[in-house]
DRENLUM-432977 format. One record per residue (C-alpha): x negated, y, z; residue number from 1; residue in one letter. Coordinates in nm, 3 decimals, m for minus. Each point is the difference from the previous one (the first is absolute). Layout:
% DRENLUM-432977
      c1      c2      c3 pos code
       X       Y       Z NUM    A
...
***
This chain:
% DRENLUM-432977
      c1      c2      c3 pos code
   2.409  m3.625   3.297   1    M
   0.013  m0.180  m0.336   2    V
   0.287   0.217  m0.123   3    A
  m0.207   0.310   0.063   4    K
  m0.320  m0.129  m0.156   5    R
   0.150  m0.081  m0.341   6    I
   0.101   0.361  m0.082   7    P
  m0.345   0.118   0.106   8    Y
  m0.161  m0.249  m0.234   9    Q
   0.223   0.114  m0.281  10    R
  m0.082   0.362   0.075  11    R
  m0.372  m0.081  m0.013  12    A
   0.043  m0.167  m0.340  13    A
   0.206   0.296  m0.120  14    A
  m0.274   0.240   0.115  15    A
  m0.260  m0.191  m0.202  16    V
   0.220  m0.002  m0.310  17    A
   0.095   0.367   0.035  18    A
  m0.360   0.108   0.053  19    G
  m0.110  m0.176  m0.319  20    A
   0.272   0.158  m0.217  21    L
  m0.181   0.329  m0.083  22    P
  m0.272  m0.190  m0.190  23    C
   0.239  m0.022  m0.296  24    L
  m0.034   0.376  m0.053  25    A
  m0.371  m0.039  m0.078  26    F
  m0.156  m0.139  m0.317  27    P
   0.029  m0.256  m0.144  28    A
   0.382   0.003   0.048  29    P
  m0.024   0.382   0.012  30    A
   0.361   0.052   0.104  31    L
  m0.079   0.356   0.108  32    W
   0.364   0.085   0.070  33    W
   0.022  m0.287   0.250  34    F
  m0.232   0.187   0.238  35    A
   0.286   0.238   0.086  36    Y
   0.213  m0.285   0.143  37    V
  m0.264  m0.262   0.086  38    A
  m0.032   0.102   0.366  39    L
   0.373   0.007   0.069  40    V
   0.040  m0.369   0.103  41    P
  m0.301   0.020   0.229  42    W
   0.121   0.324   0.161  43    M
   0.353  m0.137   0.048  44    L
  m0.151  m0.296   0.182  45    L
  m0.220   0.220   0.220  46    L
   0.281   0.238   0.098  47    R
   0.203  m0.295   0.128  48    S
  m0.283  m0.145   0.211  49    A
   0.135  m0.068   0.350  50    P
  m0.317   0.122   0.172  51    T
  m0.305   0.208  m0.081  52    G
  m0.215  m0.309   0.039  53    R
   0.206  m0.177  m0.264  54    R
  m0.030   0.297  m0.237  55    A
  m0.377   0.001   0.050  56    A
  m0.017  m0.373  m0.083  57    L
   0.208   0.041  m0.315  58    E
  m0.203   0.303  m0.105  59    G
  m0.318  m0.203   0.041  60    W
   0.136  m0.299  m0.192  61    L
   0.128   0.219  m0.281  62    G
  m0.327   0.192  m0.022  63    G
  m0.202  m0.321  m0.018  64    A
   0.232  m0.133  m0.271  65    A
  m0.039   0.323  m0.197  66    F
  m0.380  m0.032   0.009  67    I
   0.010  m0.363  m0.114  68    V
   0.249   0.079  m0.279  69    A
  m0.191   0.296  m0.139  70    V
  m0.338  m0.175   0.034  71    H
   0.107  m0.356  m0.078  72    H
  m0.246  m0.013  m0.290  73    W
  m0.282  m0.002   0.257  74    L
   0.093  m0.354   0.110  75    L
  m0.250  m0.168  m0.238  76    P
  m0.278   0.207   0.158  77    S
   0.104   0.011   0.366  78    L
   0.221  m0.309   0.026  79    H
   0.152  m0.030   0.347  80    V
  m0.211   0.293   0.123  81    F
   0.251   0.233  m0.167  82    L
   0.258  m0.095   0.263  83    L
  m0.190   0.119   0.312  84    P
  m0.099   0.316  m0.191  85    V
   0.366   0.063  m0.081  86    A
   0.097  m0.072   0.362  87    A
  m0.253   0.257   0.119  88    L
   0.101   0.270  m0.248  89    V
   0.369  m0.073   0.059  90    G
  m0.035   0.136   0.353  91    L
  m0.018   0.348  m0.153  92    L
   0.373  m0.012  m0.082  93    W
   0.105  m0.036   0.365  94    I
   0.022   0.377   0.070  95    P
   0.210   0.045  m0.315  96    W
   0.232  m0.282   0.102  97    A
   0.052   0.158   0.342  98    L
   0.080   0.334  m0.163  99    L
   0.257  m0.167  m0.225 100    V
   0.174  m0.159   0.299 101    R
  m0.019   0.319   0.204 102    E
   0.146   0.235  m0.261 103    F
   0.218  m0.226  m0.214 104    L
   0.121  m0.248   0.262 105    G
   0.347   0.014   0.144 106    G
   0.208   0.298  m0.111 107    T
  m0.240   0.293  m0.041 108    P
   0.154   0.347   0.014 109    D
  m0.074   0.243  m0.287 110    P
  m0.297   0.148   0.187 111    G
  m0.165  m0.337   0.055 112    R
   0.078  m0.100  m0.359 113    A
  m0.167   0.315  m0.130 114    A
  m0.304  m0.068   0.219 115    A
  m0.014  m0.354  m0.141 116    A
  m0.041   0.139  m0.352 117    L
  m0.322   0.165   0.116 118    L
  m0.145  m0.230   0.263 119    L
   0.066  m0.338  m0.163 120    V
  m0.188   0.095  m0.321 121    P
  m0.275   0.152   0.215 122    A
  m0.031  m0.328   0.190 123    G
  m0.030  m0.193  m0.325 124    W
  m0.271   0.236  m0.121 125    L
  m0.186  m0.055   0.327 126    L
  m0.021  m0.373  m0.077 127    S
  m0.116   0.072  m0.355 128    E
  m0.266   0.238   0.124 129    L
  m0.134  m0.245   0.258 130    A
  m0.027  m0.290  m0.244 131    R
  m0.168   0.224  m0.258 132    S
  m0.320  m0.032   0.198 133    W
  m0.246  m0.193  m0.213 134    Q
  m0.055  m0.267   0.265 135    G
   0.371  m0.092  m0.006 136    L
   0.012  m0.034  m0.378 137    G
   0.031   0.362  m0.110 138    G
   0.298   0.188  m0.145 139    P
   0.127  m0.281  m0.222 140    W
   0.376  m0.044  m0.032 141    G
   0.101   0.340   0.136 142    L
   0.373   0.034  m0.059 143    L
  m0.043   0.320  m0.200 144    G
  m0.236  m0.180  m0.237 145    A
   0.298  m0.197  m0.136 146    S
   0.109   0.322  m0.177 147    Q
  m0.309   0.027  m0.220 148    W
   0.202   0.002  m0.326 149    Q
   0.267   0.252   0.111 150    V
  m0.090   0.353  m0.122 151    P
   0.186   0.192   0.279 152    P
  m0.175  m0.217   0.263 153    A
  m0.337   0.068  m0.163 154    L
   0.074   0.370   0.020 155    R
   0.070  m0.041   0.373 156    L
  m0.338  m0.176   0.029 157    A
  m0.169   0.309  m0.143 158    S
   0.144   0.194   0.295 159    V
  m0.043  m0.239   0.292 160    G
  m0.172  m0.307  m0.135 161    G
   0.141  m0.350   0.017 162    V
   0.091   0.075   0.364 163    W
   0.273   0.245  m0.097 164    L
   0.151  m0.253  m0.240 165    V
   0.005  m0.265   0.275 166    S
   0.177   0.240   0.234 167    L
   0.278   0.073  m0.246 168    L
   0.051  m0.366  m0.087 169    V
   0.039  m0.094   0.369 170    V
   0.227   0.299   0.062 171    A
   0.237  m0.119  m0.275 172    V
   0.006  m0.350   0.152 173    N
   0.073   0.150   0.340 174    C
   0.288   0.208  m0.139 175    A
   0.149  m0.310  m0.164 176    L
  m0.009  m0.185   0.333 177    V
   0.194   0.285   0.160 178    L
   0.255   0.001  m0.281 179    L
   0.052  m0.376   0.032 180    I
   0.008  m0.042   0.376 181    S
   0.091   0.333   0.162 182    V
   0.312   0.164  m0.151 183    P
  m0.031   0.296   0.234 184    G
  m0.348   0.082  m0.132 185    A
   0.094   0.034  m0.364 186    R
  m0.050   0.375  m0.004 187    V
  m0.369  m0.006   0.107 188    P
  m0.054  m0.307  m0.221 189    A
   0.136   0.171  m0.310 190    V
  m0.192   0.315   0.095 191    A
  m0.319  m0.206   0.025 192    G
   0.039  m0.156  m0.344 193    V
   0.092   0.338  m0.144 194    T
  m0.309   0.154   0.158 195    G
  m0.224  m0.265  m0.158 196    C
   0.158   0.062  m0.341 197    V
  m0.027   0.378   0.034 198    V
  m0.364  m0.020   0.110 199    L
  m0.087  m0.229  m0.291 200    T
   0.184   0.226  m0.245 201    G
  m0.167   0.313   0.133 202    A
  m0.344  m0.157  m0.029 203    V
   0.081  m0.123  m0.351 204    W
   0.119   0.344  m0.114 205    L
  m0.238   0.237   0.172 206    W
  m0.328  m0.172   0.078 207    V
  m0.235   0.085  m0.288 208    P
  m0.124  m0.281  m0.219 209    R
  m0.374  m0.044  m0.059 210    P
  m0.126   0.230  m0.273 211    E
  m0.154  m0.199  m0.285 212    V
  m0.344   0.123  m0.106 213    S
  m0.148  m0.218  m0.269 214    G
  m0.031  m0.375  m0.033 215    A
  m0.247  m0.289   0.012 216    L
  m0.009  m0.309  m0.216 217    R
  m0.060  m0.277   0.251 218    V
  m0.042  m0.365  m0.095 219    A
   0.082  m0.280   0.242 220    V
  m0.174  m0.333  m0.060 221    V
   0.181  m0.305   0.137 222    Q
  m0.193  m0.321  m0.082 223    P
   0.253  m0.242   0.151 224    G
  m0.050  m0.316   0.204 225    L
  m0.337  m0.173  m0.001 226    V
  m0.037  m0.348   0.144 227    A
  m0.190  m0.016   0.329 228    D
  m0.345  m0.148  m0.029 229    G
  m0.372   0.081   0.009 230    P
   0.025   0.201  m0.325 231    N
   0.328   0.179   0.074 232    S
  m0.168   0.338   0.063 233    A
  m0.182  m0.016  m0.334 234    E
   0.314  m0.113  m0.181 235    Q
   0.196   0.288   0.150 236    R
  m0.272   0.247  m0.098 237    F
  m0.014  m0.136  m0.354 238    S
   0.379   0.018  m0.039 239    A
  m0.003   0.364   0.110 240    G
  m0.289   0.065  m0.236 241    E
   0.185  m0.144  m0.302 242    R
   0.318   0.195   0.073 243    L
  m0.190   0.324   0.057 244    T
  m0.164  m0.024  m0.343 245    R
   0.345   0.019  m0.160 246    T
   0.025   0.358   0.130 247    L
  m0.273   0.129  m0.230 248    A
   0.127   0.287  m0.214 249    G
   0.309   0.066   0.216 250    Q
  m0.146   0.319   0.154 251    R
   0.045  m0.098   0.363 252    V
  m0.130   0.216   0.286 253    D
  m0.030  m0.276   0.260 254    L
   0.014  m0.381   0.011 255    V
   0.111  m0.162   0.328 256    V
  m0.069  m0.360   0.098 257    W
   0.168  m0.177   0.291 258    G
  m0.127  m0.095   0.343 259    E
  m0.289  m0.251   0.013 260    S
  m0.048   0.032  m0.376 261    S
  m0.378  m0.017   0.049 262    V
  m0.130  m0.282   0.219 263    G
  m0.359   0.111   0.059 264    A
  m0.175   0.310   0.131 265    D
  m0.104   0.204  m0.304 266    L
  m0.334   0.090   0.157 267    A
  m0.078  m0.370   0.036 268    A
   0.134  m0.083  m0.348 269    R
  m0.133   0.262  m0.243 270    P
   0.121  m0.218  m0.288 271    D
   0.361   0.061   0.106 272    L
  m0.068   0.371   0.038 273    A
  m0.140   0.009  m0.356 274    R
   0.303  m0.185  m0.139 275    R
   0.231   0.252   0.166 276    L
  m0.206   0.291  m0.132 277    A
   0.021  m0.140  m0.353 278    V
   0.376  m0.037   0.037 279    L
   0.031   0.360   0.115 280    S
  m0.200   0.113  m0.302 281    S
   0.211  m0.206  m0.242 282    E
   0.329   0.124   0.141 283    V
  m0.119   0.357   0.048 284    G
   0.128   0.022   0.358 285    A
  m0.122  m0.081   0.353 286    P
   0.110  m0.323   0.168 287    L
   0.130  m0.013   0.356 288    L
  m0.077  m0.356   0.108 289    V
   0.027  m0.169   0.337 290    N
  m0.289  m0.195   0.147 291    V
   0.073  m0.273   0.256 292    D
  m0.344  m0.121   0.102 293    A
  m0.263  m0.023   0.265 294    R
  m0.222   0.304   0.024 295    R
  m0.328   0.016   0.188 296    P
  m0.053   0.261   0.268 297    A
  m0.169   0.309  m0.130 298    G
   0.049   0.353  m0.131 299    P
   0.321   0.095  m0.175 300    V
  m0.057  m0.028  m0.373 301    A
   0.019   0.346  m0.149 302    G
   0.170   0.321   0.109 303    P
   0.373   0.025   0.049 304    V
   0.120   0.326  m0.156 305    P
   0.302   0.202   0.107 306    G
   0.127   0.145   0.326 307    P
   0.022  m0.339   0.171 308    V
  m0.363  m0.093  m0.043 309    A
  m0.110  m0.270   0.240 310    S
  m0.214   0.105   0.292 311    A
  m0.142  m0.350   0.032 312    A
  m0.334  m0.065  m0.170 313    T
  m0.014  m0.374   0.065 314    T
   0.248  m0.284   0.003 315    S
   0.004  m0.321   0.201 316    A
  m0.048  m0.325  m0.184 317    G
   0.302  m0.217  m0.070 318    G
   0.288  m0.049  m0.240 319    I
   0.164   0.322  m0.124 320    Y
   0.285   0.074  m0.237 321    K
  m0.107   0.308  m0.190 322    S
   0.140   0.218  m0.277 323    S
  m0.294   0.084  m0.230 324    V
   0.001   0.243  m0.292 325    L
  m0.213  m0.106  m0.297 326    V
  m0.086   0.215  m0.302 327    G
  m0.209  m0.055  m0.316 328    P
  m0.313   0.046   0.210 329    G
   0.106  m0.256   0.262 330    G
   0.146   0.056   0.348 331    P
   0.043   0.373   0.059 332    T
  m0.070  m0.025   0.373 333    G
   0.368   0.047   0.088 334    D
   0.110  m0.279   0.229 335    R
   0.281  m0.042   0.250 336    Y
  m0.008  m0.282   0.255 337    D
   0.336  m0.127   0.118 338    K
   0.077   0.131   0.348 339    M
   0.319  m0.178   0.112 340    R
  m0.024  m0.373  m0.024 341    L
   0.280  m0.256  m0.008 342    V
   0.036  m0.179   0.336 343    P
  m0.091  m0.368  m0.038 344    F
  m0.035   0.039  m0.377 345    G
  m0.323   0.204   0.020 346    E
  m0.082  m0.018   0.368 347    Y
   0.125  m0.186   0.305 348    V
   0.094   0.225   0.293 349    P
  m0.175  m0.112   0.320 350    A
  m0.171  m0.278  m0.191 351    R
  m0.138  m0.154   0.319 352    S
   0.359  m0.066   0.112 353    L
   0.186  m0.040  m0.330 354    L
  m0.268  m0.152  m0.220 355    G
   0.191  m0.329   0.002 356    W
   0.239   0.163  m0.253 357    A
  m0.256  m0.080  m0.272 358    T
   0.066  m0.372   0.053 359    S
   0.377   0.018  m0.060 360    V
   0.017   0.249  m0.286 361    G
  m0.198   0.213  m0.241 362    K
  m0.123   0.249   0.259 363    A
  m0.334   0.168  m0.070 364    A
  m0.295  m0.220   0.088 365    G
  m0.216   0.313   0.034 366    E
   0.106   0.353   0.084 367    D
  m0.039   0.255  m0.280 368    R
  m0.178   0.326   0.075 369    R
   0.187   0.329   0.020 370    R
  m0.082   0.320  m0.183 371    G
  m0.074   0.316   0.194 372    A
   0.236   0.254  m0.162 373    E
   0.204   0.085  m0.310 374    P
  m0.178   0.102  m0.319 375    V
   0.095   0.213  m0.298 376    L
  m0.154  m0.072  m0.340 377    M
  m0.049   0.257  m0.274 378    N
   0.132  m0.128  m0.332 379    L
  m0.275   0.036  m0.264 380    P
   0.108   0.207  m0.297 381    G
   0.292   0.159   0.188 382    R
  m0.135   0.285   0.214 383    P
   0.202   0.060   0.314 384    G
   0.184  m0.333  m0.018 385    V
  m0.077  m0.221   0.298 386    R
   0.110  m0.355   0.070 387    I
   0.113  m0.118   0.343 388    G
  m0.058  m0.378   0.020 389    P
   0.177  m0.238   0.237 390    L
  m0.043  m0.375   0.022 391    V
   0.302  m0.233   0.017 392    C
   0.155   0.009   0.351 393    F
  m0.094   0.367   0.037 394    E
   0.275   0.112  m0.238 395    S
   0.249  m0.084   0.277 396    A
  m0.137   0.276   0.227 397    F
   0.154   0.344  m0.070 398    P
  m0.273   0.181   0.191 399    D
  m0.280  m0.128  m0.224 400    M
   0.142   0.125  m0.330 401    S
   0.105   0.326   0.170 402    R
  m0.357   0.053   0.119 403    R
  m0.137  m0.055  m0.350 404    L
   0.257   0.242  m0.146 405    T
  m0.080   0.270   0.256 406    R
  m0.368  m0.039  m0.085 407    D
   0.062   0.057  m0.369 408    G
   0.089  m0.329  m0.172 409    A
   0.176   0.048  m0.333 410    A
   0.057  m0.372  m0.056 411    L
   0.056  m0.273   0.260 412    L
  m0.117  m0.349  m0.094 413    V
   0.074  m0.320   0.191 414    A
  m0.196  m0.310  m0.105 415    Q
   0.174  m0.314   0.113 416    S
   0.003  m0.379  m0.026 417    A
   0.297  m0.213   0.106 418    T
  m0.090  m0.316  m0.189 419    S
   0.027  m0.206   0.321 420    S
   0.370   0.090   0.004 421    F
   0.061  m0.005  m0.374 422    Q
   0.345  m0.161  m0.001 423    H
   0.138   0.174   0.308 424    T
   0.155   0.339   0.075 425    W
  m0.339   0.147   0.091 426    A
  m0.106   0.142  m0.342 427    P
   0.328   0.186  m0.046 428    A
   0.002   0.130   0.359 429    Q
  m0.356   0.123  m0.032 430    H
   0.050   0.168  m0.337 431    A
   0.305   0.190   0.131 432    S
  m0.214   0.184   0.255 433    L
  m0.171   0.200  m0.275 434    A
   0.327   0.179  m0.078 435    A
   0.035   0.114   0.363 436    L
  m0.360   0.120   0.029 437    R
   0.029   0.192  m0.329 438    A
   0.324   0.168   0.110 439    A
  m0.131   0.085   0.348 440    E
  m0.316   0.163  m0.130 441    D
   0.118   0.144  m0.331 442    G
  m0.284  m0.179  m0.179 443    R
   0.010  m0.280  m0.258 444    P
  m0.106  m0.342   0.120 445    M
  m0.142  m0.298  m0.185 446    V
   0.052  m0.343   0.155 447    H
  m0.240  m0.235  m0.181 448    A
  m0.009  m0.370   0.081 449    T
  m0.179  m0.309  m0.122 450    L
   0.311  m0.207  m0.054 451    T
   0.297   0.240   0.019 452    G
   0.212   0.182   0.070 453    I
  m0.192   0.305  m0.128 454    S
   0.193   0.329  m0.024 455    A
  m0.051   0.374  m0.042 456    V
   0.217   0.269   0.157 457    H
   0.015   0.372  m0.069 458    G
  m0.020   0.282   0.257 459    P
   0.371  m0.029   0.085 460    S
  m0.021  m0.376   0.046 461    G
   0.149  m0.073  m0.341 462    E
  m0.134  m0.302  m0.186 463    R
  m0.226   0.077  m0.294 464    I
   0.016  m0.257  m0.277 465    G
   0.063  m0.372   0.046 466    P
  m0.130  m0.187   0.302 467    A
  m0.223  m0.302  m0.067 468    L
   0.172  m0.310   0.145 469    P
  m0.178  m0.288   0.166 470    T
   0.005  m0.192  m0.329 471    S
  m0.190   0.270  m0.193 472    A
  m0.363   0.002  m0.107 473    R
  m0.044   0.341  m0.153 474    A
  m0.175   0.334  m0.021 475    A
   0.276   0.261   0.006 476    Q
  m0.049   0.373  m0.062 477    V
   0.218   0.250   0.189 478    Y
   0.047   0.371  m0.062 479    E
  m0.015   0.120   0.360 480    V
   0.124   0.355   0.076 481    P
  m0.213   0.199   0.242 482    L
   0.152   0.250   0.238 483    S
  m0.094   0.289   0.223 484    R
   0.144   0.151   0.311 485    G
   0.077  m0.168   0.328 486    S
   0.303  m0.183   0.132 487    T
   0.161   0.076   0.334 488    F
  m0.122  m0.335   0.128 489    Y
  m0.362   0.070  m0.095 490    V
   0.016   0.337   0.177 491    R
   0.180  m0.107   0.318 492    F
  m0.062  m0.372   0.025 493    G
   0.204  m0.241   0.212 494    D
   0.227   0.262   0.155 495    W
   0.304  m0.238   0.014 496    P
  m0.203  m0.225   0.228 497    V
  m0.085   0.291   0.230 498    G
   0.363   0.113   0.006 499    A
   0.121  m0.349   0.093 500    C
  m0.259  m0.039   0.273 501    L
   0.102   0.338   0.145 502    A
   0.368  m0.098  m0.014 503    L
  m0.062  m0.332   0.175 504    L
  m0.221   0.170   0.261 505    A
   0.277   0.252   0.071 506    A
   0.252  m0.282   0.038 507    Y
  m0.229  m0.188   0.240 508    C
  m0.055   0.318   0.201 509    A
   0.374   0.067   0.030 510    V
   0.066  m0.360   0.103 511    E
  m0.282   0.018   0.252 512    G
   0.139   0.314   0.158 513    V
   0.349  m0.150   0.004 514    R
  m0.131  m0.318   0.161 515    S
  m0.177   0.199   0.271 516    L
   0.318   0.195   0.063 517    G
   0.201  m0.318   0.046 518    L
  m0.256  m0.140   0.240 519    R
  m0.012   0.313   0.217 520    K
   0.112  m0.108   0.347 521    P
   0.324   0.148   0.121 522    A
  m0.033   0.249   0.287 523    P
   0.056  m0.154   0.341 524    E
   0.331   0.101   0.162 525    P
  m0.041   0.257   0.271 526    T
   0.152  m0.076   0.337 527    T
   0.147   0.280   0.206 528    P
  m0.201   0.093   0.307 529    P
   0.116  m0.161   0.320 530    A
   0.217   0.218   0.215 531    R
  m0.137   0.099   0.335 532    T
   0.222  m0.048   0.299 533    A
   0.118   0.311   0.173 534    R
   0.034   0.005   0.371 535    G
***
């Protein structure tokens, strides 16, 4: 018994190590090329699993390790609670692990190897889709997101979103496993890699690029770290105020502050509203600030222009995070309340059961309130130009920026704050998402933070100007190209997800029919009729 247990223990440790490997493809290491080989050790382990139960266990362990590795910077906030969360989310990799063993285990014939190049990536995408639900942490650390700085991958994102990029990355890993472990499957493996290259090349050559139509001069104000304390909100506001004044005379069209840049409701603090109005007048441009404050219940302040006007006339009292547009005359009435909140950071799921998390980490002591729907804001002085605001965590969700683009946004803006994770991988990981959203939607995106990394990306996902690192305290002006037209992804949405679900459903149906056929009882042997005696 002991001799058998030791290899199993080693396999479990290997599964944990192999599952954590892909994190190196994401920022901050940003070894984007590593994503194309990062899954190979894990898949080689799974294909050699002696039983399906063992493959399921190693898929679960590897998935949990992947979640911890990609989200390790959450440890100061969640402490040990990150481990049970990772254990729960890691269960989503079990179907993928079983598919790897089924199609890559043993000595697959060319037909099974070819099926593996389709079904194994589809199984991976199924796990990514399931964990993209907001309650499980949202679409953070999707494998395709590791390719945010690779122009051909960004072009693929404009066709099928980050999902299509994930599929191709897993398909290349799958082909490499076949080349390494199954000599007889080299033909379908080489054909699979060639197909990925040809598809990427065809998209690069023939998919039209966004058509540039003018430009905006957008300033990003990054005030830097402010020490926590009773006056931290005022200090942060004052730092943003000082930096914004340096923009006077630079002919900017819009000034963007980061998340939680204003610490009090502007209706309750008219002095802050007046200071912002004066700033707007001095700079000659509207300010898009972000208010993180308690708001009393009552009517929504001012109309919300544009095609996504809110149907709600009142809002519940509580703490909101809101993007607010302020002009020389004060708040314009354009306000967007954050809709998708960070689990534990801004609300505690099932607080009656999990409220104890606030005693072991930095989980939210009080749940923030959610906004009702997305909002478009008309940019004063630029007729026809509308801003689509998102707040922090929301830039990770492809569907939110796609919705804003379909409704007419010319510029996507994400206001963020990652100061709690200042010296971790979080700022770089978060900033990279702006490139993907810009490429998917064919619209420029501004990622403005309090403490870095702030970055601006053009409508093809390309970086515009220098990013502001976490050490910067600056007001930086960017010449942001506008675009028109619509990408394939904006028109057709998450079609790779639908295709994968259909493929997996067809596979399950075939297996179900085959299983029923095997279980069909054999016909009972017929016995010849007894002979009658003749007299």
